Backbone bond lengths (Angstrom), bond angles and torsions (degrees), N, CA, C in turn:
res aa  C-N    CA-C-N  psi(-1)  N-CA   C-N-CA  omega(-1)  CA-C   N-CA-C  phi
1 M - - - 1.461 - - 1.516 109.18 -
2 I 1.334 116.27 135.30 1.451 122.57 178.73 1.514 108.38 -125.82
3 R 1.316 117.01 134.02 1.450 119.79 176.91 1.516 109.18 -150.84
4 G 1.311 116.24 166.01 1.460 120.00 -178.31 1.506 111.15 -62.61
5 G 1.327 116.32 134.76 1.459 121.22 -179.55 1.502 112.28 -94.90
6 R 1.333 116.18 -174.39 1.456 119.20 178.15 1.514 109.26 -76.06
7 G 1.312 116.06 175.56 1.446 122.60 -164.45 1.507 115.33 -63.28
8 P 1.344 116.85 179.05 1.446 123.25 -167.22 1.507 113.60 -68.37
9 P 1.342 116.77 150.89 1.451 120.49 174.55 1.506 111.82 -84.93
10 F 1.359 119.11 -2.68 1.442 120.79 -178.34 1.510 108.72 -54.83
11 D 1.335 111.75 120.97 1.438 120.51 -178.55 1.521 110.62 64.13
12 F 1.353 121.32 -53.36 1.450 120.29 170.66 1.509 110.57 -162.90
13 A 1.341 115.88 123.22 1.455 121.44 -168.08 1.505 114.51 -64.63
14 M 1.314 118.21 -27.15 1.453 119.17 -175.24 1.522 112.48 -78.66
15 A 1.324 117.24 2.71 1.468 119.64 -175.01 1.514 112.16 -54.96
16 T 1.330 117.94 -47.80 1.446 119.42 -175.35 1.513 112.87 -70.45
17 M 1.336 116.96 -16.78 1.453 120.19 -179.92 1.518 111.76 -88.66
18 R 1.372 116.32 -13.69 1.465 118.99 -173.98 1.522 110.88 -134.12
19 K 1.321 117.44 38.98 1.460 121.22 -178.04 1.518 109.37 -72.57
20 R 1.317 116.44 98.69 1.447 119.80 177.22 1.519 108.96 -163.54
21 F 1.289 116.19 159.00 1.457 122.02 176.83 1.518 109.79 -93.80
22 F 1.330 115.38 148.08 1.456 120.81 161.74 1.516 105.65 -95.68
23 V 1.318 116.60 114.75 1.459 120.56 -176.17 1.514 108.72 -113.48
24 P 1.326 118.96 106.47 1.457 121.44 -176.86 1.524 111.73 -61.33
25 G 1.323 114.25 151.96 1.446 128.51 -178.34 1.502 119.09 -12.13
26 R 1.315 118.55 -82.77 1.450 119.50 -165.39 1.524 112.70 -73.95
27 L 1.334 118.67 -16.57 1.461 119.39 178.80 1.514 112.52 -87.26
28 A 1.330 117.54 -13.53 1.459 119.98 -172.18 1.516 113.05 -59.67
29 P 1.347 121.25 -51.12 1.459 119.19 -178.43 1.520 112.43 -60.01
30 L 1.348 116.72 -41.34 1.455 119.45 178.93 1.508 111.14 -62.46
31 F 1.323 115.28 -43.74 1.463 119.69 -176.97 1.515 112.51 -65.41
32 L 1.331 116.47 -44.63 1.459 119.28 -174.75 1.522 111.05 -63.51
33 G 1.327 116.74 -44.49 1.454 118.25 178.36 1.509 111.66 -67.76
34 G 1.322 116.59 -43.36 1.455 119.90 -179.27 1.504 112.97 -67.69
35 A 1.342 116.80 -35.25 1.463 120.10 -179.16 1.508 110.64 -62.56
36 L 1.355 116.80 -38.85 1.462 119.46 178.67 1.524 110.20 -62.40
37 L 1.331 116.04 -42.62 1.455 119.27 178.00 1.524 110.50 -63.85
38 A 1.335 115.77 -43.10 1.465 119.02 -179.41 1.508 111.54 -63.34
39 L 1.338 116.45 -38.21 1.462 119.75 178.57 1.520 110.38 -65.16
40 A 1.322 116.48 -41.65 1.458 119.08 179.40 1.521 110.70 -62.16
41 L 1.321 116.45 -43.48 1.453 119.50 178.14 1.517 111.18 -68.35
42 G 1.351 116.08 -35.71 1.455 120.36 -179.39 1.508 112.69 -62.53
43 A 1.333 116.89 -27.54 1.455 119.33 -179.38 1.514 111.31 -64.83
44 L 1.340 117.07 -20.16 1.450 120.83 -179.74 1.522 112.49 -92.32
45 A 1.326 116.99 -0.25 1.461 119.73 -170.38 1.519 113.27 -75.37
46 G 1.339 118.06 -21.44 1.451 119.81 178.92 1.513 111.72 89.25
47 P 1.340 116.98 178.16 1.464 121.94 -174.91 1.512 112.39 -76.53
48 L 1.321 114.74 170.62 1.449 120.63 174.83 1.514 110.35 -64.40
49 H 1.321 116.84 149.12 1.446 120.80 169.79 1.524 108.56 -70.78
50 P 1.335 118.52 161.92 1.472 119.81 178.75 1.512 113.15 -55.25
51 Q 1.349 117.68 -32.54 1.456 120.36 179.99 1.518 112.05 -71.98
52 G 1.325 117.78 -10.80 1.445 120.17 179.21 1.510 113.72 94.78
53 K 1.339 119.28 0.81 1.459 119.75 -177.80 1.520 110.09 -96.62
54 I 1.302 116.29 150.21 1.450 121.84 177.75 1.516 108.07 -93.69
55 P 1.333 117.93 124.88 1.470 117.72 175.93 1.523 110.18 -56.06
56 D 1.297 116.74 129.39 1.458 121.43 -176.95 1.520 108.48 -136.59
57 P 1.339 117.35 106.88 1.464 119.23 -176.07 1.514 112.84 -61.87
58 G 1.322 118.04 -16.86 1.454 119.73 -179.90 1.510 113.61 -89.86
59 R 1.368 117.36 -1.80 1.457 119.38 -177.35 1.522 110.03 -68.56
60 P 1.318 117.73 137.25 1.463 119.40 -178.69 1.514 111.71 -65.85
61 D 1.323 116.25 152.42 1.454 122.25 175.03 1.518 107.77 -75.45
62 S 1.346 116.47 105.77 1.458 119.84 -172.82 1.516 112.18 -65.96
63 A 1.330 116.90 -24.77 1.460 118.56 -177.39 1.529 111.18 -66.09
64 S 1.340 117.11 -41.16 1.462 119.92 -175.92 1.519 113.43 -109.68
65 H 1.341 117.14 -24.50 1.460 120.66 -177.32 1.535 110.03 -137.19
66 P 1.313 118.26 70.20 1.463 118.92 179.78 1.521 110.54 -63.27
67 P 1.319 118.09 139.99 1.461 120.77 -178.75 1.525 111.32 -61.54
68 Q 1.332 114.92 142.33 1.464 121.02 -175.76 1.523 113.13 -111.17
69 R 1.332 117.49 -14.99 1.464 120.57 -178.08 1.533 107.77 -127.30
70 L 1.317 115.28 104.55 1.458 122.36 -170.51 1.525 110.99 -107.61
71 I 1.323 115.62 135.45 1.460 122.01 172.94 1.525 107.46 -110.43
72 S 1.321 116.94 125.58 1.464 121.48 176.07 1.524 108.55 -101.86
73 L 1.337 116.24 125.94 1.457 121.25 -178.95 1.521 111.89 -111.01
74 A 1.327 116.40 26.54 1.465 121.99 173.73 1.527 108.20 -160.60
75 P 1.330 118.29 139.24 1.467 119.90 177.19 1.518 113.21 -55.87
76 S 1.323 117.52 -36.37 1.468 119.95 179.49 1.525 110.91 -64.72
77 I 1.330 116.82 -39.63 1.461 120.66 177.13 1.521 110.09 -63.18
78 T 1.318 116.86 -42.39 1.465 120.56 178.06 1.523 110.77 -56.92
79 E 1.328 116.45 -44.10 1.462 119.77 -179.70 1.526 111.21 -65.41
80 I 1.314 117.42 -36.87 1.467 120.14 176.75 1.523 110.62 -64.54
81 L 1.327 117.23 -43.35 1.465 120.56 -179.07 1.529 111.34 -62.27
82 Y 1.321 116.49 -41.11 1.464 118.71 178.47 1.524 111.15 -71.43
83 F 1.312 117.65 -34.21 1.465 120.78 175.32 1.523 109.96 -59.72
84 L 1.328 116.52 -35.45 1.464 121.95 178.87 1.536 112.22 -86.08
85 E 1.325 116.50 11.53 1.464 122.98 175.91 1.522 111.64 61.65
86 L 1.334 114.83 41.03 1.461 121.70 -179.33 1.530 112.34 -107.71
87 G 1.303 117.87 14.96 1.457 120.72 -175.45 1.510 114.01 -53.70
88 E 1.328 117.77 -38.72 1.465 120.45 -177.87 1.518 112.18 -68.06
89 R 1.317 117.20 -22.26 1.461 120.57 -179.94 1.524 113.00 -90.82
90 V 1.308 117.93 -11.03 1.468 121.09 179.83 1.528 108.13 -77.19
91 V 1.336 116.84 118.89 1.459 120.59 -176.87 1.528 112.53 -108.02
92 G 1.330 118.37 -9.78 1.459 120.62 178.95 1.512 110.72 -162.22
93 V 1.341 115.68 145.47 1.462 122.02 -178.20 1.524 108.52 -141.44
94 T 1.336 116.39 174.30 1.460 120.32 177.60 1.528 110.91 -82.41
95 S 1.315 114.98 167.90 1.466 120.43 179.70 1.515 112.45 -63.92
96 Y 1.337 116.94 -21.26 1.458 120.68 -175.18 1.523 113.22 -98.91
97 C 1.305 118.07 2.34 1.458 120.67 177.63 1.525 108.40 -75.21
98 N 1.318 117.05 116.11 1.466 121.01 -174.28 1.522 113.65 -132.41
99 Y 1.330 116.99 7.49 1.465 119.86 -178.39 1.516 108.81 -144.50
100 P 1.349 115.39 136.25 1.462 129.04 -2.62 1.526 111.75 -70.49
101 P 1.338 117.31 170.66 1.474 119.84 -173.30 1.523 114.11 -55.09
102 E 1.315 118.40 -32.83 1.467 119.84 -176.42 1.519 113.12 -67.07
103 V 1.330 117.23 -12.57 1.462 119.26 179.99 1.530 111.39 -68.56
104 K 1.327 117.63 -16.29 1.473 119.95 -178.39 1.523 112.13 -63.28
105 E 1.339 117.53 -17.07 1.458 120.88 179.98 1.523 112.65 -85.57
106 K 1.317 117.99 -7.33 1.464 121.11 -175.35 1.529 111.35 -81.26
107 P 1.344 117.70 147.42 1.468 121.00 175.53 1.522 111.33 -61.13
108 R 1.329 116.02 145.55 1.468 122.52 -179.29 1.525 109.01 -100.91
109 V 1.322 115.61 137.17 1.463 119.92 -176.37 1.527 111.68 -120.16
110 G 1.325 116.61 21.10 1.463 120.22 178.70 1.509 111.18 122.60
111 T 1.319 114.77 -170.26 1.458 120.59 178.68 1.512 109.24 -94.70
112 Y 1.317 115.16 -174.37 1.463 119.78 -179.76 1.520 112.21 -66.99
113 W 1.322 116.59 -27.41 1.467 119.77 -175.75 1.526 113.31 -115.11
114 E 1.323 118.26 -2.20 1.458 120.86 -174.51 1.521 108.98 -142.83
115 Y 1.332 116.10 105.86 1.455 120.61 -176.22 1.520 111.73 -96.25
116 N 1.321 114.87 151.49 1.457 121.45 167.99 1.522 106.14 -96.61
117 L 1.321 115.94 96.24 1.452 120.88 -174.31 1.525 111.46 -59.88
118 E 1.310 116.88 -39.64 1.464 120.16 -178.95 1.528 110.41 -62.80
119 A 1.337 116.54 -40.24 1.469 119.69 178.12 1.521 111.35 -64.91
120 I 1.324 116.87 -38.37 1.460 120.53 178.43 1.528 110.02 -64.05
121 L 1.327 117.00 -47.45 1.456 120.68 -179.08 1.524 111.63 -61.11
122 A 1.335 116.77 -37.39 1.463 120.59 -178.85 1.524 111.63 -63.45
123 L 1.344 117.36 -25.92 1.466 121.40 -179.30 1.526 112.59 -83.48
124 K 1.335 117.11 -6.71 1.461 123.33 176.01 1.530 112.86 51.56
125 P 1.332 117.80 54.45 1.473 119.52 179.63 1.519 111.46 -73.32
126 D 1.320 116.32 153.25 1.459 119.43 171.75 1.527 111.48 -111.38
127 L 1.339 117.86 5.88 1.464 121.62 171.61 1.528 108.50 -163.38
128 A 1.332 115.98 132.31 1.463 122.29 172.29 1.516 107.74 -112.87
129 L 1.339 116.87 140.47 1.457 121.33 -176.62 1.526 109.64 -124.97
130 V 1.334 115.63 133.51 1.460 120.96 -178.90 1.522 108.77 -136.47
131 M 1.341 115.05 171.78 1.458 122.26 173.42 1.520 109.31 -102.92
132 A 1.314 116.71 133.38 1.460 121.48 178.28 1.519 110.02 -75.83
133 D 1.356 115.29 148.25 1.460 122.06 175.08 1.522 112.34 55.51
134 Q 1.327 116.52 27.69 1.449 120.37 177.67 1.525 109.42 -122.26
135 G 1.329 115.96 26.44 1.445 119.55 177.83 1.509 114.88 114.35
136 E 1.329 117.41 -10.89 1.460 119.01 -176.09 1.530 109.89 -109.74
137 G 1.314 118.32 100.16 1.453 122.39 179.07 1.511 110.98 -90.46
138 E 1.319 114.57 179.97 1.451 119.44 -179.31 1.525 112.08 -60.22
139 S 1.339 117.40 -34.64 1.461 119.03 -178.91 1.524 111.45 -63.39
140 S 1.338 116.69 -33.74 1.462 120.19 -179.34 1.518 112.36 -74.80
141 L 1.323 116.47 -24.90 1.457 120.36 -176.84 1.522 113.14 -97.63
142 A 1.333 116.26 -10.09 1.462 119.60 -176.49 1.521 111.78 -59.52
143 G 1.329 117.15 -38.26 1.459 119.96 -178.72 1.513 112.50 -63.88
144 L 1.347 116.48 -36.97 1.463 118.80 178.80 1.518 110.71 -65.34
145 R 1.319 116.28 -45.81 1.469 119.13 -179.93 1.525 111.36 -65.90
146 L 1.336 115.02 -35.83 1.459 119.04 179.41 1.520 111.16 -56.85
147 W 1.328 115.70 -37.83 1.461 120.36 -178.62 1.527 112.39 -92.17
148 G 1.336 116.18 14.69 1.460 120.03 171.52 1.512 115.11 80.95
149 I 1.334 117.97 19.42 1.458 120.81 179.31 1.528 108.52 -93.90
150 P 1.325 119.18 115.33 1.464 120.70 176.72 1.526 111.10 -61.01
151 V 1.319 115.99 146.48 1.466 121.58 -177.08 1.522 109.55 -125.90
152 Y 1.329 116.13 131.29 1.457 121.88 170.34 1.524 107.64 -111.60
153 R 1.315 115.75 133.12 1.465 120.09 -178.64 1.518 109.03 -125.16
154 A 1.321 117.07 119.60 1.464 122.70 -179.37 1.516 110.24 -92.81
155 Q 1.303 115.62 148.17 1.461 122.12 175.52 1.530 107.40 -117.79
156 V 1.328 117.53 114.88 1.465 121.02 -177.27 1.524 109.57 -133.66
157 D 1.321 115.82 106.85 1.465 121.88 174.09 1.522 111.60 -120.08
158 T 1.332 116.79 -7.62 1.462 121.46 -179.30 1.523 108.88 -143.81
159 L 1.313 116.59 164.82 1.458 119.79 177.07 1.532 112.37 -62.99
160 P 1.333 120.25 -42.73 1.465 118.04 175.73 1.526 112.77 -58.59
161 Q 1.332 117.20 -37.05 1.465 119.38 176.92 1.523 111.12 -66.73
162 L 1.326 117.25 -34.63 1.467 120.04 176.05 1.522 110.27 -61.19
163 F 1.326 116.74 -48.88 1.457 119.80 -178.57 1.533 110.60 -63.58
164 Q 1.313 116.73 -35.71 1.463 120.49 176.83 1.530 110.73 -65.09
165 A 1.348 116.76 -42.41 1.464 120.56 179.15 1.526 110.96 -64.52
166 I 1.322 117.34 -39.66 1.462 120.20 178.75 1.522 110.18 -62.14
167 R 1.323 116.55 -43.05 1.470 119.43 178.66 1.529 111.65 -64.63
168 E 1.331 115.87 -39.03 1.465 119.47 179.91 1.526 110.65 -66.23
169 I 1.329 117.37 -43.47 1.460 120.19 178.46 1.524 110.45 -65.66
170 A 1.322 116.44 -37.26 1.469 119.68 175.72 1.522 110.72 -61.05
171 R 1.328 117.33 -40.90 1.453 120.25 179.08 1.528 111.41 -65.17
172 L 1.341 115.86 -43.04 1.460 120.12 -178.33 1.527 112.10 -64.63
173 T 1.318 115.93 -30.42 1.467 120.06 -173.86 1.526 113.28 -104.56
174 G 1.319 116.84 4.08 1.456 119.44 179.57 1.516 114.21 74.78
175 Q 1.329 117.82 23.86 1.463 121.85 -177.89 1.529 111.84 -111.44
176 E 1.303 116.27 33.27 1.472 119.21 -177.97 1.526 112.42 -62.48
177 E 1.317 117.66 -34.11 1.464 120.27 179.05 1.526 110.49 -63.47
178 V 1.326 115.88 -39.74 1.471 119.70 178.62 1.528 110.18 -63.82
179 A 1.326 117.11 -43.63 1.464 120.44 178.62 1.524 110.48 -61.95
180 R 1.316 117.88 -42.38 1.467 120.81 178.69 1.521 111.16 -63.42
181 R 1.312 116.71 -31.67 1.457 120.50 -178.42 1.531 112.52 -80.69
182 R 1.339 117.49 -36.59 1.457 119.67 -169.75 1.528 114.53 -102.77
183 L 1.323 117.31 -29.26 1.462 119.24 -175.65 1.529 114.33 -66.93
184 P 1.327 120.04 -38.23 1.466 118.80 -177.37 1.520 113.99 -55.34
185 E 1.316 117.87 -34.29 1.472 119.65 179.47 1.516 110.72 -67.32
186 L 1.341 117.74 -41.03 1.462 119.72 176.58 1.524 110.71 -61.54
187 E 1.311 116.55 -44.80 1.462 120.30 -179.45 1.519 111.08 -64.90
188 A 1.324 117.08 -37.50 1.460 120.50 178.86 1.532 110.95 -65.79
189 R 1.321 117.14 -38.00 1.468 119.81 178.27 1.528 110.80 -63.70
190 V 1.314 116.84 -40.13 1.463 120.47 177.16 1.527 110.12 -62.67
191 Q 1.308 116.98 -44.49 1.457 121.21 -179.87 1.523 111.37 -62.76
192 R 1.337 116.86 -37.41 1.468 119.92 179.28 1.521 110.87 -64.81
193 V 1.334 116.41 -42.37 1.467 119.47 178.51 1.523 110.29 -62.07
194 Q 1.314 116.43 -47.25 1.464 119.43 -177.00 1.524 111.32 -64.24
195 A 1.334 117.09 -35.07 1.464 119.98 178.13 1.523 110.87 -68.08
196 R 1.324 116.93 -37.29 1.466 120.55 -178.57 1.516 112.71 -68.23
197 V 1.326 117.04 -36.75 1.465 119.44 -175.52 1.518 112.72 -90.52
198 Q 1.316 116.51 -8.89 1.460 119.33 -178.18 1.529 110.72 -60.04
199 G 1.307 116.16 128.44 1.460 121.45 178.58 1.514 114.69 85.81
200 L 1.339 118.61 -9.09 1.462 120.87 178.14 1.520 110.34 -80.82
201 P 1.341 117.67 150.76 1.468 119.73 176.41 1.529 110.33 -58.92
202 R 1.319 116.29 137.49 1.463 121.23 -177.91 1.532 109.63 -94.83
203 P 1.343 118.13 112.86 1.464 118.58 176.13 1.523 111.20 -69.30
204 R 1.327 116.15 144.91 1.464 121.07 174.44 1.527 108.21 -74.13
205 V 1.340 116.11 129.68 1.467 121.90 -171.45 1.519 109.85 -122.09
206 F 1.335 114.69 133.65 1.467 120.27 169.56 1.514 108.25 -116.33
207 L 1.334 116.22 125.28 1.466 122.33 177.93 1.516 108.58 -105.06
208 Q 1.325 116.64 118.31 1.460 121.13 178.47 1.516 109.18 -99.94
209 I 1.336 115.14 118.34 1.457 121.16 178.08 1.522 110.83 -94.83
210 D 1.321 116.62 -39.72 1.460 121.69 178.81 1.511 107.72 -144.51
211 E 1.345 116.50 166.14 1.456 118.31 -173.59 1.517 114.41 -118.42
212 E 1.289 119.46 -22.26 1.474 120.76 -179.12 1.524 108.92 -132.64
213 P 1.322 117.01 86.67 1.459 129.49 2.33 1.523 111.90 -80.06
214 L 1.310 115.24 173.51 1.455 122.29 -179.66 1.531 108.48 -77.01
215 I 1.326 115.76 111.45 1.467 121.21 -176.38 1.521 109.20 -114.67
216 T 1.330 115.07 137.64 1.454 121.03 -179.69 1.521 109.88 -131.37
217 A 1.326 117.50 -167.12 1.462 122.83 -178.19 1.517 109.78 -111.07
218 G 1.324 116.32 124.83 1.452 121.62 177.68 1.523 112.46 -90.21
219 R 1.316 115.27 -169.20 1.461 122.01 -172.00 1.521 113.22 -61.77
220 R 1.328 118.36 -32.35 1.471 120.68 -174.91 1.521 113.20 -93.10
221 A 1.322 117.73 4.01 1.466 120.63 178.47 1.523 110.19 -84.40
222 V 1.324 115.98 146.57 1.458 119.31 178.68 1.526 110.65 -62.87
223 H 1.329 117.52 -27.66 1.466 120.71 176.80 1.526 111.01 -59.21
224 H 1.328 115.78 -39.49 1.465 119.62 179.41 1.521 110.40 -60.79
225 D 1.323 116.75 -44.50 1.459 120.45 178.65 1.525 110.87 -60.89
226 L 1.319 117.39 -42.29 1.464 120.74 179.46 1.529 111.46 -64.45
227 I 1.330 116.63 -45.01 1.468 120.35 -179.22 1.531 110.49 -60.11
228 Q 1.330 115.96 -45.36 1.459 119.72 -178.80 1.528 111.19 -64.72
229 R 1.327 117.64 -45.35 1.471 120.49 -178.37 1.524 111.61 -68.84
230 A 1.331 117.56 -26.36 1.462 121.23 179.31 1.521 112.48 -82.78
231 G 1.326 117.11 1.66 1.458 119.71 176.50 1.502 114.30 91.74
232 G 1.340 118.16 21.57 1.455 122.06 176.31 1.516 111.45 -109.95
233 L 1.316 115.91 174.95 1.461 122.59 177.31 1.522 107.79 -125.97
234 N 1.302 116.58 110.17 1.461 122.43 -178.38 1.525 109.30 -72.81
235 I 1.327 117.95 116.38 1.462 119.94 -175.54 1.528 112.24 -69.10
236 A 1.333 117.17 -15.43 1.470 120.77 176.43 1.524 111.59 -104.20
237 G 1.322 116.99 12.26 1.449 120.66 -174.72 1.514 115.01 -69.40
238 F 1.331 117.35 -9.62 1.458 120.17 177.95 1.519 112.08 -86.66
239 L 1.337 117.18 -6.59 1.457 120.98 -176.93 1.524 111.25 -89.75
240 E 1.337 115.78 138.78 1.450 121.14 -176.61 1.523 113.72 -74.06
241 P 1.342 121.01 -42.69 1.477 119.75 -178.61 1.528 111.29 -59.54
242 R 1.313 115.59 145.86 1.466 118.35 177.13 1.527 111.22 -60.86
243 Y 1.309 116.24 -45.39 1.466 120.15 -173.85 1.524 110.10 -131.15
244 P 1.338 117.56 77.44 1.461 121.14 -176.90 1.522 112.01 -79.02
245 I 1.320 114.52 155.89 1.464 120.71 167.52 1.519 107.29 -81.00
246 F 1.315 115.73 129.23 1.464 122.78 -173.64 1.516 107.86 -122.57
247 S 1.308 117.47 124.26 1.464 120.01 -174.51 1.525 111.38 -75.81
248 L 1.326 115.58 155.41 1.464 121.23 175.82 1.516 110.56 -59.08
249 E 1.325 116.40 -37.66 1.462 119.89 -179.77 1.525 111.35 -60.35
250 E 1.343 116.30 -38.91 1.455 119.40 179.06 1.524 111.58 -68.38
251 V 1.332 116.94 -36.56 1.466 119.82 176.74 1.524 109.97 -63.72
252 L 1.327 116.99 -46.48 1.463 120.39 -179.62 1.524 110.66 -61.40
253 K 1.313 116.16 -38.16 1.459 120.35 179.41 1.528 111.79 -67.06
254 A 1.336 117.24 -38.62 1.460 121.34 -176.87 1.521 113.00 -75.78
255 Q 1.339 118.43 -19.54 1.468 122.24 177.05 1.538 112.77 52.94
256 P 1.334 117.34 61.40 1.471 118.76 -179.85 1.521 112.15 -63.16
257 Q 1.318 114.84 144.70 1.467 121.32 177.77 1.528 112.11 -94.90
258 V 1.337 115.93 -15.71 1.470 122.56 175.85 1.520 107.03 -138.91
259 I 1.335 116.24 134.84 1.463 121.01 173.81 1.525 107.74 -120.02
260 L 1.324 115.61 126.79 1.460 122.30 179.10 1.513 109.91 -109.94
261 F 1.328 116.38 145.91 1.459 121.88 176.33 1.521 108.63 -120.91
262 T 1.321 116.01 136.57 1.457 121.03 174.47 1.520 107.04 -152.72
263 G 1.319 117.38 -172.99 1.459 120.25 176.53 1.504 113.78 121.40
264 M 1.341 114.56 174.78 1.454 122.25 -174.33 1.519 114.23 -66.38
265 V 1.334 117.66 -26.60 1.462 119.61 -172.48 1.514 112.39 -66.78
266 G 1.326 117.46 -22.29 1.447 120.26 176.22 1.514 113.46 88.80
267 E 1.332 114.28 172.20 1.458 121.24 -175.15 1.514 113.09 -64.51
268 Q 1.341 117.19 -18.15 1.466 119.54 179.61 1.518 111.65 -64.05
269 A 1.331 117.16 -17.90 1.471 120.03 178.60 1.514 112.19 -81.92
270 L 1.327 118.21 -8.52 1.463 120.67 -174.63 1.526 113.44 -59.23
271 P 1.337 121.17 -47.23 1.469 119.14 -179.06 1.529 113.05 -55.69
272 A 1.333 116.73 -43.58 1.466 119.44 -179.80 1.521 111.01 -65.27
273 R 1.311 117.14 -39.46 1.461 119.99 -179.90 1.524 111.19 -68.55
274 L 1.313 117.01 -38.22 1.456 119.39 176.97 1.526 110.57 -63.59
275 R 1.327 116.65 -42.42 1.478 119.39 179.05 1.518 110.23 -60.75
276 F 1.332 117.00 -40.76 1.459 119.81 -179.11 1.528 111.07 -61.99
277 W 1.322 117.30 -51.39 1.453 119.46 -173.81 1.522 112.75 -72.15
278 R 1.323 117.11 -25.21 1.472 119.08 177.80 1.517 112.44 -69.01
279 R 1.321 116.31 -8.26 1.467 119.76 173.36 1.523 111.21 -74.06
280 W 1.357 116.69 -8.03 1.461 120.72 -176.33 1.529 109.09 -123.73
281 P 1.337 116.85 68.64 1.471 120.58 -175.39 1.526 113.52 -65.93
282 M 1.342 116.91 -12.31 1.469 118.33 177.77 1.521 112.96 -73.89
283 L 1.331 117.46 -10.93 1.456 120.33 176.80 1.528 109.94 -75.73
284 P 1.332 118.73 131.34 1.467 120.09 179.80 1.525 113.44 -56.13
285 A 1.348 117.63 -36.85 1.471 120.14 -179.89 1.521 111.01 -63.33
286 V 1.337 116.30 -38.40 1.467 120.45 179.83 1.519 110.21 -72.64
287 A 1.306 117.13 -44.92 1.465 120.75 -178.96 1.527 111.71 -60.29
288 A 1.340 116.68 -35.11 1.461 120.75 -178.55 1.525 112.67 -95.39
289 A 1.341 117.43 5.08 1.469 122.36 -179.03 1.529 111.39 55.08
290 R 1.319 115.89 45.01 1.469 120.44 178.87 1.525 108.91 -108.97
291 L 1.316 114.79 63.51 1.460 123.06 177.05 1.526 107.23 -119.85
292 Y 1.330 117.22 120.11 1.457 120.95 -168.71 1.525 111.80 -131.65
293 W 1.322 114.96 138.82 1.462 121.08 169.61 1.523 108.60 -86.51
294 V 1.343 117.56 134.61 1.456 122.65 177.77 1.524 108.45 -122.28
295 D 1.312 116.31 127.10 1.465 121.93 179.42 1.531 109.20 -55.14
296 P 1.344 117.97 118.99 1.469 119.13 -178.16 1.518 113.65 -61.49
297 D 1.332 118.22 -25.52 1.459 119.61 178.35 1.528 111.99 -61.61
298 L 1.330 116.82 -23.43 1.459 120.80 -177.01 1.519 113.93 -91.56
299 I 1.321 117.92 -18.56 1.466 118.55 -178.00 1.526 113.25 -129.97
300 D 1.328 118.17 -14.81 1.466 120.87 178.80 1.515 112.16 -89.76
301 R 1.317 117.25 -31.79 1.458 121.71 -174.70 1.525 110.36 -92.49
302 P 1.312 118.06 118.70 1.466 120.15 -178.97 1.524 112.20 -78.15
303 G 1.336 114.84 66.88 1.445 121.93 178.21 1.514 110.32 -126.77
304 P 1.331 118.03 -172.49 1.474 121.11 -175.70 1.523 114.38 -57.91
305 R 1.337 118.48 -27.94 1.463 119.33 -178.62 1.530 113.12 -73.72
306 L 1.335 118.23 -2.87 1.460 118.86 172.06 1.529 111.34 -57.41
307 V 1.327 116.56 -31.20 1.469 119.90 179.71 1.525 109.85 -65.29
308 Q 1.325 116.86 -39.88 1.461 120.40 175.15 1.519 110.52 -63.17
309 G 1.332 116.78 -39.85 1.458 120.31 176.48 1.516 112.08 -62.93
310 L 1.333 116.94 -40.17 1.463 121.12 176.96 1.527 111.03 -59.41
311 E 1.318 116.68 -45.96 1.462 120.81 -179.61 1.531 111.02 -62.72
312 L 1.325 116.55 -39.12 1.463 120.69 177.99 1.525 110.81 -64.02
313 L 1.329 117.21 -46.67 1.459 120.22 -179.78 1.525 111.14 -60.78
314 A 1.318 117.27 -40.82 1.466 120.33 179.59 1.521 110.93 -60.73
315 R 1.333 117.51 -39.86 1.470 120.36 178.22 1.523 111.38 -67.36
316 L 1.343 116.80 -36.90 1.461 119.78 179.21 1.530 111.25 -69.44
317 F 1.321 116.73 -38.93 1.461 120.28 -178.73 1.526 112.00 -75.11
318 H 1.328 116.05 -33.47 1.464 121.03 -174.06 1.530 109.91 -132.40
319 P 1.343 117.18 71.46 1.469 120.24 -174.16 1.525 113.85 -61.99
320 K 1.319 118.15 -20.27 1.459 120.83 -179.93 1.523 111.84 -96.10
321 M 1.325 115.93 7.35 1.454 120.58 -178.59 1.516 110.86 -63.45
322 E 1.300 117.37 132.97 1.463 121.38 179.94 1.526 110.51 -77.56
């Protein structure tokens, strides 16, 4: 049996299950009434643009007035901002932003799914940046818009979309020269991987994100894009949900040749997961001992380090690759 699973592991899987604000004392009544109004108005805003950004009349004109005080509401966004050499302009990040190391000195404004609105307002940002469909819905962003904070929302499900988002953020922040200087190397690394794996046999791959229930990556997950570009075949790639629940019976039927483990629980879960799968020695991945832990920061977060994750997956799928 296969059915839609809980929300994405990007940055943190529980985001879609806990989409709400923490609104400290005296701001709560103002926020609750205003949020309802903002939601009503938001219903008229229309769909996302192809680039993934929400039209926001309050967004600064990046050509003449690039924003100087940036709030990142996702670890992946934080990594993009630092890649664009915007670290000095970042005034607030989430509790889970941990890369690059210097980000540990930045003020924290909540988790990926639960913001401290008062803390955000105190930092006086002129732009907040989030990831679309990664746990942050319109209800979570209504409070920011209510208080006049422009919001940019990126949509990243593939590597080309990542590069597009980086260019868009560079344009918004006046860092287009940095993007022109740094992005070509990332794109070249992706092209090198794809050239190396072209024509090689594609191993069947199962990616385990969680175990109770068994959650994997479907066709619209960025993991699927990475697996395909790295020369693998995602056995759940025919499923529409980003993160479907996948039954053990379906895994046994698909006979994966590589099993990957990732997710919030961390590498400490690897021994238990290995013990579980070794109960099924008829699986080619188990028989060949091709069960691997992959750092979720490299494949879960739609930021520049996805390219490093792609290179790692290619080596795991094709260990004899030149």
